[in-house]
C-alpha positions as a Markdown table, in Angstrom:
| # | Residue | x | y | z |
|---|---|---|---|---|
| 1 | Met | 0.1 | -22.3 | -22.3 |
| 2 | Ala | 0.8 | -20.0 | -19.7 |
| 3 | Arg | 1.0 | -16.4 | -20.4 |
| 4 | Ile | 2.9 | -13.4 | -18.5 |
| 5 | Leu | 1.0 | -10.6 | -17.8 |
| 6 | Lys | 3.5 | -8.8 | -15.6 |
| 7 | Ser | 7.1 | -9.8 | -15.9 |
| 8 | Gly | 10.2 | -9.0 | -13.4 |
| 9 | Met | 13.7 | -8.7 | -13.7 |
| 10 | Asn | 15.4 | -11.3 | -15.6 |
| 11 | Val | 17.6 | -14.5 | -14.6 |
| 12 | Glu | 20.6 | -12.8 | -15.9 |
| 13 | Thr | 20.1 | -9.3 | -14.6 |
| 14 | Gln | 19.7 | -10.7 | -10.8 |
| 15 | Leu | 23.0 | -13.3 | -11.5 |
| 16 | Ser | 25.2 | -10.1 | -12.3 |
| 17 | Ile | 23.9 | -8.7 | -9.0 |
| 18 | Asn | 24.9 | -11.2 | -6.9 |
| 19 | Glu | 28.5 | -11.7 | -9.0 |
| 20 | Ser | 29.7 | -8.0 | -7.9 |
| 21 | Val | 29.8 | -8.8 | -4.3 |
| 22 | Gln | 32.2 | -11.6 | -5.1 |
| 23 | Gly | 35.2 | -9.8 | -4.7 |
| 24 | Thr | 34.5 | -8.1 | -1.9 |
| 25 | Val | 33.7 | -11.1 | 0.3 |
| 26 | Arg | 36.8 | -12.8 | -1.2 |
| 27 | Gly | 38.4 | -10.3 | 0.1 |
| 28 | Ile | 37.2 | -10.0 | 4.5 |
| 29 | Ile | 37.7 | -13.8 | 4.6 |
| 30 | Ala | 41.2 | -13.8 | 3.4 |
| 31 | Asp | 41.8 | -10.2 | 5.9 |
| 32 | Ile | 39.8 | -12.5 | 8.5 |
| 33 | Arg | 41.7 | -15.5 | 8.0 |
| 34 | Ala | 45.0 | -13.5 | 8.0 |
| 35 | Arg | 44.7 | -11.1 | 10.9 |
| 36 | Gly | 41.9 | -12.8 | 13.0 |
| 37 | Asp | 40.3 | -10.8 | 16.1 |
| 38 | Glu | 42.4 | -7.7 | 14.5 |
| 39 | Ala | 40.7 | -8.2 | 11.1 |
| 40 | Leu | 37.5 | -8.8 | 12.3 |
| 41 | Arg | 37.3 | -5.8 | 15.4 |
| 42 | Glu | 38.2 | -3.2 | 11.9 |
| 43 | Leu | 35.5 | -4.6 | 10.0 |
| 44 | Ser | 33.0 | -4.7 | 12.9 |
| 45 | Gln | 33.9 | -0.9 | 13.1 |
| 46 | Thr | 34.1 | 0.0 | 9.7 |
| 47 | Phe | 30.5 | -1.6 | 8.9 |
| 48 | Asp | 28.8 | -1.7 | 12.1 |
| 49 | Gly | 30.1 | 0.5 | 14.2 |
| 50 | Trp | 30.4 | -1.7 | 16.6 |
| 51 | Ser | 33.6 | -2.5 | 18.5 |
| 52 | Pro | 32.7 | -4.2 | 22.0 |
| 53 | Pro | 35.3 | -4.8 | 24.4 |
| 54 | Ala | 34.0 | -8.4 | 24.0 |
| 55 | Phe | 32.0 | -9.6 | 20.8 |
| 56 | Arg | 30.6 | -12.3 | 23.0 |
| 57 | Leu | 27.7 | -11.6 | 25.3 |
| 58 | Ser | 28.4 | -12.7 | 29.1 |
| 59 | Ala | 25.5 | -14.4 | 31.2 |
| 60 | Gly | 24.8 | -10.6 | 33.1 |
| 61 | Gln | 24.6 | -8.7 | 29.3 |
| 62 | Ile | 21.8 | -12.3 | 28.0 |
| 63 | Asn | 20.0 | -11.0 | 31.3 |
| 64 | Glu | 19.9 | -7.7 | 30.8 |
| 65 | Ala | 18.5 | -8.0 | 27.5 |
| 66 | Ile | 15.6 | -10.2 | 28.4 |
| 67 | Ala | 14.6 | -8.2 | 31.2 |
| 68 | Gln | 13.9 | -5.2 | 28.5 |
| 69 | Val | 11.7 | -7.4 | 26.6 |
| 70 | Pro | 8.2 | -7.3 | 27.1 |
| 71 | Asp | 6.1 | -10.5 | 28.6 |
| 72 | Glu | 3.7 | -10.5 | 26.0 |
| 73 | Val | 6.8 | -11.0 | 23.5 |
| 74 | Leu | 8.6 | -13.1 | 25.5 |
| 75 | Ala | 5.6 | -15.2 | 25.7 |
| 76 | Ser | 5.1 | -15.2 | 22.1 |
| 77 | Ile | 8.5 | -16.0 | 21.9 |
| 78 | Arg | 8.0 | -19.4 | 23.9 |
| 79 | Phe | 4.9 | -20.0 | 22.1 |
| 80 | Ser | 6.9 | -20.1 | 18.6 |
| 81 | Leu | 9.4 | -22.0 | 20.4 |
| 82 | Glu | 7.5 | -24.8 | 21.8 |
| 83 | Gln | 5.8 | -25.1 | 18.0 |
| 84 | Val | 8.9 | -25.8 | 16.0 |
| 85 | Arg | 10.9 | -27.6 | 19.1 |
| 86 | Thr | 7.6 | -29.7 | 19.1 |
| 87 | Phe | 8.1 | -30.5 | 14.7 |
| 88 | Ala | 11.7 | -30.7 | 14.9 |
| 89 | Leu | 11.1 | -33.7 | 17.9 |
| 90 | Ala | 8.6 | -35.4 | 15.7 |
| 91 | Gln | 11.1 | -34.9 | 12.4 |
| 92 | Arg | 14.2 | -36.2 | 15.0 |
| 93 | Gly | 11.9 | -39.2 | 15.5 |
| 94 | Ser | 11.2 | -40.4 | 12.2 |
| 95 | Ile | 14.9 | -40.3 | 11.8 |
| 96 | Gln | 16.5 | -43.8 | 12.7 |
| 97 | Asp | 19.8 | -46.2 | 13.2 |
| 98 | Val | 19.8 | -49.1 | 11.1 |
| 99 | Glu | 21.3 | -52.5 | 10.8 |
| 100 | Val | 21.1 | -55.3 | 8.8 |
| 101 | Glu | 22.8 | -58.5 | 8.1 |
| 102 | Thr | 22.9 | -58.8 | 4.4 |
| 103 | Met | 24.0 | -61.9 | 3.8 |
| 104 | Pro | 25.2 | -64.4 | 6.3 |
| 105 | Gly | 27.9 | -63.0 | 8.6 |
| 106 | Val | 28.0 | -59.7 | 7.0 |
| 107 | Thr | 26.2 | -57.4 | 8.9 |
| 108 | Leu | 26.2 | -53.1 | 8.0 |
| 109 | Gly | 24.6 | -50.0 | 9.7 |
| 110 | His | 24.4 | -47.0 | 9.8 |
| 111 | Lys | 24.1 | -44.6 | 12.8 |
| 112 | Val | 22.8 | -41.0 | 13.0 |
| 113 | Leu | 25.0 | -38.3 | 14.7 |
| 114 | Pro | 24.5 | -34.7 | 14.9 |
| 115 | Ile | 27.2 | -32.2 | 14.3 |
| 116 | Asn | 29.6 | -31.6 | 16.8 |
| 117 | Ser | 29.2 | -27.7 | 16.8 |
| 118 | Val | 27.4 | -25.1 | 14.8 |
| 119 | Ala | 26.9 | -20.8 | 14.1 |
| 120 | Cys | 23.3 | -19.9 | 13.6 |
| 121 | Tyr | 23.1 | -16.9 | 11.8 |
| 122 | Val | 20.2 | -14.6 | 12.1 |
| 123 | Pro | 20.1 | -11.0 | 10.0 |
| 124 | Gly | 19.6 | -8.2 | 11.8 |
| 125 | Gly | 19.7 | -5.3 | 9.4 |
| 126 | Arg | 16.3 | -4.0 | 7.3 |
| 127 | Tyr | 15.0 | -6.4 | 9.6 |
| 128 | Pro | 15.9 | -7.8 | 13.7 |
| 129 | Met | 14.8 | -11.3 | 12.4 |
| 130 | Val | 13.9 | -12.3 | 15.8 |
| 131 | Ala | 12.4 | -15.7 | 14.4 |
| 132 | Ser | 15.7 | -16.9 | 12.5 |
| 133 | Ala | 16.7 | -17.8 | 16.1 |
| 134 | Ile | 14.0 | -19.7 | 16.9 |
| 135 | Met | 14.3 | -21.4 | 13.1 |
| 136 | Ser | 17.9 | -22.6 | 13.5 |
| 137 | Val | 19.1 | -22.5 | 17.2 |
| 138 | Ala | 16.1 | -24.6 | 18.5 |
| 139 | Thr | 15.8 | -26.8 | 15.7 |
| 140 | Ala | 19.6 | -27.5 | 16.0 |
| 141 | Lys | 19.5 | -28.1 | 19.9 |
| 142 | Val | 16.4 | -30.9 | 19.5 |
| 143 | Ala | 19.1 | -32.9 | 16.8 |
| 144 | Gly | 21.2 | -33.2 | 19.4 |
| 145 | Val | 24.2 | -30.4 | 18.6 |
| 146 | Arg | 26.7 | -30.1 | 21.5 |
| 147 | Arg | 27.4 | -26.8 | 20.9 |
| 148 | Val | 25.5 | -24.2 | 18.9 |
| 149 | Val | 27.0 | -20.2 | 18.8 |
| 150 | Ala | 24.2 | -18.1 | 17.8 |
| 151 | Val | 25.5 | -14.4 | 16.2 |
| 152 | Thr | 23.7 | -11.5 | 15.1 |
| 153 | Pro | 24.6 | -8.0 | 14.2 |
| 154 | Pro | 24.2 | -4.9 | 16.5 |
| 155 | Lys | 20.8 | -2.6 | 15.8 |
| 156 | Asp | 21.1 | 1.0 | 15.9 |
| 157 | Gly | 24.9 | -0.1 | 17.5 |
| 158 | Gln | 23.4 | -2.5 | 20.1 |
| 159 | Pro | 22.5 | -5.7 | 20.5 |
| 160 | Tyr | 18.7 | -6.1 | 20.2 |
| 161 | Pro | 16.9 | -7.4 | 23.2 |
| 162 | Ala | 14.3 | -9.7 | 21.2 |
| 163 | Thr | 16.9 | -11.6 | 19.2 |
| 164 | Val | 19.0 | -12.2 | 22.2 |
| 165 | Ala | 16.6 | -13.1 | 24.1 |
| 166 | Thr | 15.2 | -15.6 | 21.5 |
| 167 | Met | 18.5 | -16.9 | 21.1 |
| 168 | His | 18.8 | -18.0 | 24.8 |
| 169 | Leu | 15.7 | -19.2 | 25.2 |
| 170 | Ala | 15.9 | -21.6 | 21.9 |
| 171 | Gly | 19.3 | -23.1 | 24.1 |
| 172 | Ala | 22.3 | -21.2 | 22.5 |
| 173 | Asp | 25.4 | -22.3 | 23.9 |
| 174 | Glu | 27.4 | -18.8 | 22.9 |
| 175 | Ile | 26.0 | -15.5 | 22.0 |
| 176 | Tyr | 27.6 | -13.2 | 19.3 |
| 177 | Ile | 27.3 | -9.6 | 18.4 |
| 178 | Met | 28.5 | -8.8 | 15.1 |
| 179 | Gly | 27.2 | -9.0 | 11.7 |
| 180 | Gly | 27.9 | -9.9 | 8.2 |
| 181 | Val | 31.1 | -11.3 | 6.5 |
| 182 | Gln | 33.4 | -10.9 | 9.1 |
| 183 | Ala | 30.9 | -12.6 | 11.5 |
| 184 | Leu | 30.9 | -15.9 | 9.4 |
| 185 | Ala | 34.4 | -15.8 | 8.5 |
| 186 | Ala | 35.4 | -15.9 | 12.1 |
| 187 | Leu | 33.0 | -18.4 | 13.0 |
| 188 | Ala | 34.1 | -20.3 | 10.5 |
| 189 | Leu | 38.1 | -20.0 | 10.3 |
| 190 | Gly | 38.5 | -19.2 | 14.1 |
| 191 | Thr | 40.5 | -16.7 | 15.6 |
| 192 | Glu | 42.2 | -16.0 | 18.6 |
| 193 | Thr | 39.5 | -15.8 | 20.7 |
| 194 | Ile | 36.8 | -17.7 | 19.0 |
| 195 | Ala | 36.9 | -21.4 | 18.6 |
| 196 | Pro | 35.9 | -22.4 | 15.1 |
| 197 | Val | 32.5 | -24.5 | 14.2 |
| 198 | Asp | 32.0 | -27.4 | 11.6 |
| 199 | Met | 28.5 | -25.9 | 10.1 |
| 200 | Leu | 26.9 | -22.7 | 9.1 |
| 201 | Val | 23.7 | -22.0 | 9.1 |
| 202 | Gly | 20.8 | -19.3 | 8.5 |
| 203 | Pro | 19.5 | -16.9 | 6.2 |
| 204 | Gly | 21.0 | -13.4 | 5.1 |
| 205 | Asn | 21.7 | -10.5 | 2.6 |
| 206 | Ala | 23.6 | -11.4 | -0.7 |
| 207 | Tyr | 27.2 | -10.7 | 1.4 |
| 208 | Val | 26.0 | -13.5 | 3.6 |
| 209 | Ala | 25.1 | -16.2 | 1.3 |
| 210 | Glu | 28.1 | -15.3 | -0.9 |
| 211 | Ala | 30.3 | -15.8 | 2.4 |
| 212 | Lys | 28.5 | -19.2 | 3.0 |
| 213 | Arg | 29.6 | -20.6 | -0.5 |
| 214 | Gln | 33.0 | -19.1 | -0.4 |
| 215 | Leu | 33.3 | -20.8 | 3.1 |
| 216 | Phe | 31.8 | -24.1 | 1.8 |
| 217 | Gly | 34.0 | -26.7 | 2.3 |
| 218 | Gln | 36.1 | -25.7 | 4.9 |
| 219 | Val | 32.8 | -25.8 | 6.8 |
| 220 | Gly | 29.7 | -27.2 | 6.1 |
| 221 | Ile | 26.4 | -25.1 | 4.8 |
| 222 | Asp | 22.6 | -25.2 | 5.0 |
| 223 | Leu | 22.1 | -23.8 | 2.1 |
| 224 | Leu | 22.1 | -20.5 | -0.5 |
| 225 | Ala | 19.7 | -18.6 | 0.8 |
| 226 | Gly | 19.2 | -15.7 | -1.6 |
| 227 | Pro | 16.3 | -13.2 | -1.4 |
| 228 | Thr | 13.0 | -14.3 | -0.1 |
| 229 | Glu | 10.7 | -15.7 | -2.7 |
| 230 | Thr | 7.1 | -15.8 | -2.6 |
| 231 | Leu | 4.2 | -17.7 | -5.2 |
| 232 | Val | 0.8 | -17.2 | -4.8 |
| 233 | Ile | -1.5 | -19.9 | -6.4 |
| 234 | Ala | -5.0 | -18.7 | -6.5 |
| 235 | Asp | -8.3 | -19.6 | -8.6 |
| 236 | Asp | -11.6 | -17.3 | -8.9 |
| 237 | Ser | -12.5 | -18.8 | -5.5 |
| 238 | Val | -10.1 | -16.0 | -3.4 |
| 239 | Asp | -10.0 | -12.0 | -3.4 |
| 240 | Ala | -8.2 | -9.6 | -4.2 |
| 241 | Glu | -7.3 | -8.4 | -1.3 |
| 242 | Met | -6.2 | -11.3 | 0.1 |
| 243 | Val | -4.0 | -12.3 | -2.9 |
| 244 | Ala | -2.6 | -8.5 | -3.2 |
| 245 | Thr | -2.1 | -8.8 | 0.7 |
| 246 | Asp | 0.1 | -12.7 | 0.9 |
| 247 | Leu | 1.8 | -10.9 | -1.7 |
| 248 | Leu | 3.0 | -7.5 | -0.7 |
| 249 | Gly | 4.1 | -9.5 | 3.1 |
| 250 | Gln | 7.1 | -11.0 | 1.5 |
| 251 | Ala | 7.6 | -8.5 | -1.3 |
| 252 | Glu | 8.8 | -6.3 | 2.1 |
| 253 | His | 11.5 | -8.6 | 2.9 |
| 254 | Gly | 13.5 | -6.6 | 0.6 |
| 255 | Pro | 13.8 | -4.6 | -3.3 |
| 256 | Asn | 14.8 | -7.1 | -5.0 |
| 257 | Ser | 12.5 | -10.5 | -3.3 |
| 258 | Pro | 10.5 | -12.3 | -5.8 |
| 259 | Ala | 6.6 | -12.3 | -6.1 |
| 260 | Val | 4.8 | -13.7 | -8.0 |
| 261 | Leu | 1.0 | -14.6 | -8.4 |
| 262 | Leu | -0.3 | -17.7 | -10.9 |
| 263 | Thr | -3.7 | -17.6 | -11.9 |
| 264 | Thr | -6.5 | -19.4 | -13.9 |
| 265 | Ser | -8.4 | -16.3 | -13.3 |
| 266 | Glu | -7.8 | -13.3 | -15.9 |
| 267 | Ala | -10.2 | -11.0 | -13.7 |
| 268 | Leu | -8.8 | -11.5 | -10.3 |
| 269 | Ala | -5.2 | -10.5 | -12.3 |
| 270 | Thr | -6.7 | -7.4 | -13.3 |
| 271 | Glu | -7.9 | -6.7 | -9.6 |
| 272 | Val | -5.0 | -7.8 | -8.0 |
| 273 | Val | -2.9 | -5.3 | -9.7 |
| 274 | Ala | -5.0 | -2.3 | -8.6 |
| 275 | Glu | -5.8 | -4.2 | -5.0 |
| 276 | Ile | -1.6 | -3.9 | -4.7 |
| 277 | Glu | -1.2 | -0.5 | -5.4 |
| 278 | Arg | -4.3 | 0.3 | -2.5 |
| 279 | Gln | -2.7 | -1.6 | -0.5 |
| 280 | Leu | 1.1 | 0.4 | -1.2 |
| 281 | Leu | -0.7 | 3.5 | -0.4 |
| 282 | Thr | -1.2 | 2.7 | 3.4 |
| 283 | Leu | 1.2 | 0.0 | 4.0 |
| 284 | Ala | 4.2 | 0.7 | 6.0 |
| 285 | Thr | 6.7 | -0.7 | 4.3 |
| 286 | Ala | 5.7 | 0.5 | 0.8 |
| 287 | Glu | 8.7 | 1.7 | 0.1 |
| 288 | Val | 10.7 | -1.9 | 0.2 |
| 289 | Ala | 7.8 | -3.8 | -1.0 |
| 290 | Gly | 6.6 | -1.7 | -4.0 |
| 291 | Gln | 10.3 | -1.0 | -5.8 |
| 292 | Ala | 9.8 | -5.6 | -5.0 |
| 293 | Trp | 6.9 | -5.5 | -6.8 |
| 294 | Arg | 7.9 | -3.5 | -9.1 |
| 295 | Asp | 11.0 | -4.6 | -10.4 |
| 296 | Tyr | 10.4 | -8.5 | -9.5 |
| 297 | Gly | 7.1 | -9.2 | -9.5 |
| 298 | Gln | 4.8 | -11.1 | -11.9 |
| 299 | Ile | 2.0 | -12.2 | -13.0 |
| 300 | Ile | 1.1 | -15.3 | -15.1 |
| 301 | Leu | -1.9 | -16.8 | -16.2 |
| 302 | Ala | -2.3 | -20.6 | -16.9 |
| 303 | Ala | -5.3 | -22.1 | -18.3 |
| 304 | Asp | -6.2 | -24.9 | -15.6 |
| 305 | Asp | -4.6 | -26.0 | -12.1 |
| 306 | Ala | -2.8 | -28.7 | -14.2 |
| 307 | Glu | -0.9 | -25.9 | -15.9 |
| 308 | Met | -0.6 | -24.7 | -12.6 |
| 309 | Val | 1.5 | -27.3 | -11.5 |
| 310 | Arg | 3.6 | -27.4 | -14.1 |
| 311 | Val | 4.3 | -23.6 | -14.1 |
| 312 | Ala | 5.1 | -23.7 | -10.2 |
| 313 | Asp | 7.2 | -26.5 | -10.2 |
| 314 | Glu | 9.3 | -24.8 | -13.0 |
| 315 | Ile | 10.0 | -21.3 | -10.8 |
| 316 | Ala | 10.0 | -23.7 | -7.7 |
| 317 | Ser | 9.4 | -21.1 | -5.4 |
| 318 | Glu | 10.7 | -20.8 | -1.5 |
| 319 | His | 7.2 | -20.5 | -0.8 |
| 320 | Val | 4.3 | -21.4 | -2.2 |
| 321 | Gln | 0.5 | -20.0 | -1.0 |
| 322 | Val | -2.1 | -22.1 | -2.7 |
| 323 | Leu | -5.2 | -20.4 | -2.7 |
| 324 | Thr | -7.7 | -22.4 | -4.8 |
| 325 | Arg | -10.8 | -24.5 | -4.3 |
| 326 | Asp | -8.9 | -27.5 | -3.9 |
| 327 | Pro | -5.4 | -27.1 | -2.1 |
| 328 | Asp | -4.6 | -30.7 | -1.7 |
| 329 | Tyr | -4.8 | -31.0 | -5.8 |
| 330 | Phe | -1.2 | -29.1 | -5.5 |
| 331 | Leu | -0.2 | -31.1 | -2.6 |
| 332 | Lys | -0.5 | -34.3 | -4.7 |
| 333 | His | 1.1 | -33.3 | -7.4 |
| 334 | Met | 3.5 | -30.2 | -6.8 |
| 335 | Thr | 7.6 | -31.4 | -6.7 |
| 336 | Asn | 9.2 | -28.4 | -6.8 |
| 337 | Tyr | 8.4 | -25.7 | -3.4 |
| 338 | Gly | 10.5 | -24.8 | -0.2 |
| 339 | Ser | 7.1 | -25.1 | 1.5 |
| 340 | Leu | 3.2 | -25.0 | 0.8 |
| 341 | Phe | 0.8 | -23.2 | 2.4 |
| 342 | Leu | -2.2 | -24.7 | 1.6 |
| 343 | Gly | -5.5 | -22.6 | 2.0 |
| 344 | Pro | -6.5 | -19.2 | 2.9 |
| 345 | Glu | -6.5 | -20.3 | 6.8 |
| 346 | Thr | -2.6 | -20.2 | 6.4 |
| 347 | Asn | -0.2 | -18.4 | 5.3 |
| 348 | Val | 3.3 | -17.8 | 5.0 |
| 349 | Ala | 3.7 | -14.9 | 7.9 |
| 350 | Tyr | 2.4 | -18.2 | 9.7 |
| 351 | Gly | 5.4 | -20.4 | 8.5 |
| 352 | Asp | 8.0 | -17.3 | 9.2 |
| 353 | Lys | 7.2 | -16.4 | 12.8 |
| 354 | Val | 5.6 | -19.5 | 14.8 |
| 355 | Ile | 3.0 | -22.0 | 12.8 |
| 356 | Gly | 6.5 | -24.4 | 13.5 |
| 357 | Thr | 7.5 | -25.4 | 10.1 |
| 358 | Asn | 11.1 | -23.8 | 9.6 |
| 359 | His | 11.8 | -20.8 | 7.7 |
| 360 | Ile | 14.8 | -21.2 | 6.1 |
| 361 | Leu | 14.2 | -22.2 | 3.0 |
| 362 | Pro | 15.6 | -23.3 | -0.4 |
| 363 | Thr | 15.4 | -20.2 | -3.5 |
| 364 | Gly | 16.5 | -19.3 | -6.6 |
| 365 | Arg | 15.3 | -22.6 | -8.0 |
| 366 | Ala | 17.3 | -24.9 | -5.6 |
| 367 | Ala | 13.9 | -26.5 | -4.4 |
| 368 | Arg | 14.3 | -28.6 | -7.5 |
| 369 | Tyr | 17.0 | -30.2 | -5.8 |
| 370 | Thr | 17.3 | -29.4 | -1.9 |
| 371 | Gly | 14.5 | -29.0 | 0.9 |
| 372 | Gly | 14.4 | -26.2 | 3.7 |
| 373 | Leu | 16.9 | -26.4 | 7.0 |
| 374 | Trp | 15.3 | -29.1 | 9.0 |
| 375 | Val | 16.3 | -31.0 | 11.8 |
| 376 | Gly | 17.9 | -33.8 | 9.3 |
| 377 | Lys | 20.1 | -30.9 | 7.9 |
| 378 | Phe | 22.3 | -30.6 | 11.9 |
| 379 | Leu | 22.5 | -34.5 | 11.5 |
| 380 | Lys | 25.2 | -36.8 | 9.6 |
| 381 | Thr | 24.3 | -40.5 | 8.6 |
| 382 | Val | 27.6 | -42.7 | 9.3 |
| 383 | Thr | 28.3 | -46.0 | 7.8 |
| 384 | Tyr | 29.9 | -49.0 | 9.9 |
| 385 | Gln | 30.5 | -52.9 | 8.6 |
| 386 | Arg | 31.0 | -56.0 | 10.7 |
| 387 | Ala | 32.0 | -59.9 | 8.8 |
| 388 | Thr | 32.9 | -63.0 | 10.6 |
| 389 | Arg | 35.8 | -65.1 | 8.8 |
| 390 | Glu | 33.9 | -66.9 | 6.6 |
| 391 | Ala | 31.8 | -64.0 | 5.5 |
| 392 | Ser | 35.0 | -62.2 | 4.7 |
| 393 | Val | 36.6 | -64.9 | 2.8 |
| 394 | Ile | 33.2 | -65.0 | 0.0 |
| 395 | Val | 33.8 | -61.0 | 0.2 |
| 396 | Gly | 37.0 | -60.7 | -0.4 |
| 397 | Gln | 37.0 | -63.3 | -3.1 |
| 398 | His | 34.6 | -60.4 | -5.0 |
| 399 | Cys | 36.2 | -57.7 | -3.8 |
| 400 | Ser | 40.0 | -58.8 | -5.5 |
| 401 | Val | 38.7 | -59.4 | -8.6 |
| 402 | Ile | 37.3 | -56.3 | -8.7 |
| 403 | Cys | 40.4 | -54.6 | -7.5 |
| 404 | Gly | 42.2 | -56.4 | -10.2 |
| 405 | Val | 40.0 | -55.2 | -13.2 |
| 406 | Glu | 40.5 | -51.6 | -11.6 |
| 407 | Gly | 44.4 | -51.9 | -11.3 |
| 408 | Phe | 44.0 | -51.2 | -7.2 |
| 409 | Ala | 47.1 | -53.9 | -6.2 |
| 410 | Gly | 46.9 | -52.3 | -3.4 |
| 411 | His | 43.4 | -53.0 | -2.2 |
| 412 | Gln | 43.5 | -56.2 | -4.3 |
| 413 | Arg | 46.3 | -57.2 | -1.3 |
| 414 | Gln | 43.5 | -56.1 | 1.4 |
| 415 | Ala | 41.3 | -58.3 | 0.5 |
| 416 | Asp | 43.2 | -61.0 | -0.5 |
| 417 | Leu | 45.3 | -61.3 | 3.0 |
| 418 | Arg | 41.6 | -61.8 | 4.7 |
| 419 | Val | 41.0 | -64.9 | 2.2 |
| 420 | Glu | 44.8 | -66.2 | 2.8 |
| 421 | Arg | 43.7 | -65.8 | 6.8 |
| 422 | Tyr | 40.7 | -67.0 | 7.2 |
| 423 | Gly | 39.8 | -69.6 | 4.7 |
| 424 | Gln | 40.3 | -71.3 | 1.6 |
| 425 | Pro | 38.8 | -69.4 | -1.8 |
| 426 | Gln | 36.1 | -71.0 | -3.7 |
| 427 | Pro | 35.7 | -70.6 | -8.0 |
| 428 | Val | 34.1 | -66.9 | -8.0 |
| 429 | Gly | 30.5 | -67.8 | -9.2 |
| 430 | Ala | 30.3 | -71.2 | -7.0 |
| 431 | Ala | 27.0 | -70.5 | -4.7 |
| 432 | Asp | 28.3 | -68.5 | -2.0 |
C-alpha cells in the first residue's frame, strides 16, 4: 500500500476556491451579452488598464511588434513552430474519411471537416505564454480551420511583441489584444465589432476556465484546463537534483500548481525535500514555486513499479515525467495522463515549449476521459447515408417495426412510405 510522505491541499479546498469565481464570471458574460463593445471596453480598462482605439491589431501594428523581437528569439519560435506543425500534420494524416457498403445497396460514410472559426486564447498575466500561441494557432491551421482568431491580454499596458509575433507566424487570421473573461465572452457571443467564433481553445487562470465552462454550448471548447500539474515518477536510478528541478520547473506556473513525487525510494524522497529547499534559495521564481510546493506538493512512496502505475493512473496528472530504469514500462501500462515524458533526456519544459507535442492538456483528473489539444480537436466527424430502392425497402421494413414499438407514428410513416414507393414488403425475419 502506497504511503503519503507529504500531502498537499485537499480536493474539497481546491473546489471551494474554484467555486468562488463563478458569480464574477457569470456577471461579466451577462454584461458583454447585454452591452457588447461598450462593456468590453469598460471591463478591459478596469482589469487591464487597456482601452485602445481598436482591440484588433492592424497589419502595421503586427509588423511593428515583430520588428521588436530579437532574431534569436524569432529563430527559436520558428523552430518550435516547425516541430508542432510536423507532428500535427502527421496526426492529421492519420484521420481519414470513410465510406463502406454495409449491405447490398446501403452506403454509409463519414467526412472529417474542420471547424469554421476558432478563437485561441493565449494567457499573458504572470507570464506571457508565447508557446501557447504555437500550440493552439498552428495546430488549428494544420487542421484546416478557415478563421483562426488569436487573443491575448496586454502586458504592462502594451501588446507583448513576442506573443504577437508568434501568433502571426503561426498563421492567425486576426489578432486581438484583450484579456480574461471579457475577451472570451466577446468572441463567443460577438459584439458590434467582433464576429463570434464557433470554438474557444487555450489555457488560462481559474476565471478563464470558468468562462469556458459557462460559455460551452454557445460555443465548443477544447477542455477545462486548470492549474498546471506535474507528476514525477522516480526510482533510485535518478538523482535528487533532477527530480527537484523537474518538480519546481512546473510548480512555478502558479501558487496552486500541484507537483507530486511518486517513488519507490524513501532515500530519494528525503534527498528531494532537502534539494528543493536548496534550489528555492536561488530560483528566480521561488516565491511562486515555493508556495506551490508547500501547499500543493506531495510525496508518495510505493512498493514497486506496478504500484506506481496504479497510483499514477488514480492521480491522472496532466504531465508525467518518468525517471526510472525502464520508462517504457509506464508507457506500456499507464492509461491516465495528459502527456508522458520518458527518461531523463526529455522533460515537461520540452513539451511545454518546443518538442512538438501539444502543451494544452487535461487537468483535474480529466485525463481519465480525455486527451489534450491536438489537431483532431479542431475537426468534426459528420456522417452520410445513401441507399438503392431495393435496399430502402429492406431497411424500411425493419425501421417501421422499431418505430412502432417506440410509438413514433411519424417516423414509422417515413419508413412505410419508402416501402410502398420502392417495392413490395417481405415478412420481417425472412432472408434479406
